[in-house]
C-alpha angles and dihedrals in degrees: 000000000000090000091052092050090048090052093048090049090052092049092050091050090048087056088052088053092053090048089049092056089050091050092048093051092043092052090048091050093045094052091046091053093047092049092049090061096041121093114250090246091060092045092052093040095065096051096104091044091051093047091047091050091049094052091044089055091048094049094043092044091048091051093062108107117243113272090005093127108077126216091258092064098033097096094048096044093046092051092049093049092047090050091052093047091049092050093050091046091051091050099047095042090057105114095234093048095041094052095044097047100037124164091023091053094055091046093053092043090053090050091051091047092048096053095041095048091048088055093043092051092055091044094054101035104028104023093159089062095049115132142132087279089066089078089063088220088129091051093148135292091276090060093053091047092048093051093045091049092050091050092047092051094048098044092040091054091047091052093048095047096044100040114017108028136008115198119220111279118243123179093209092048092047090049092050093049091048090051091051091049093049091047089050091050090052092050091045096052093040088056092054092048091049091051092049091049088053089055093050092047100045097033110166091008090070121074136166090237117078108239116229095180132044111257120213110261094021114134134188107252112220104157131085115013088350086068089061098048137358098239109026094161092057092041089051091052091049090050090050092049097049095035094051091056092049088050090053090043089236103159094180092044092051092053091046096046094043 
């Protein structure tokens, strides 16, 4: 009886996951359509509002205690979060916004992709464990502080350079900084791909919770990316963390994340 209820619970949450993907894609499409009809001045004019809304979502989402969202509210909350993530993805992937705000746009897109794929992995592979926590938005106080610090360093530097002080321009220095940013972007995105490959390779043998006891049926994965390194998912996250700060040219953030 308990096994049957557990199976039905997993099936219902899998349906929530499929609805979540639909909501994410619908929000993305809706924002894309709205931006296509909006004048460029309006698109660019709401950049600070969009960035502020994104960071507000991240801080508020990260402040939710672990396991605070009960099973009764899980479907509704997950759909709302997916809708928000899809809307932000649709905004920052818009060509005009992406080009104007780079590297900030790529950083925020990678954050959206990270949290959505983490949720999607749990939904497809461990549907019975699906919850708000699957997004990893509430990944601990240290995560929220790290993201807030990185944002403060980047936006603070932008404000100082653009409004208070403009350093002497140097073509060689600009080229070097651009090269560092591009290299950071490559490392950042490579880290996400490596983590996702680890998910695909390990499948049900990978979970967000650290196992302290051996579970029946669990095997040690040694093929695929696990043949290259022992913990590709964690390595991928480290690469994303350090690479994203190089991409943003956040010296303090790079030292802190590394």
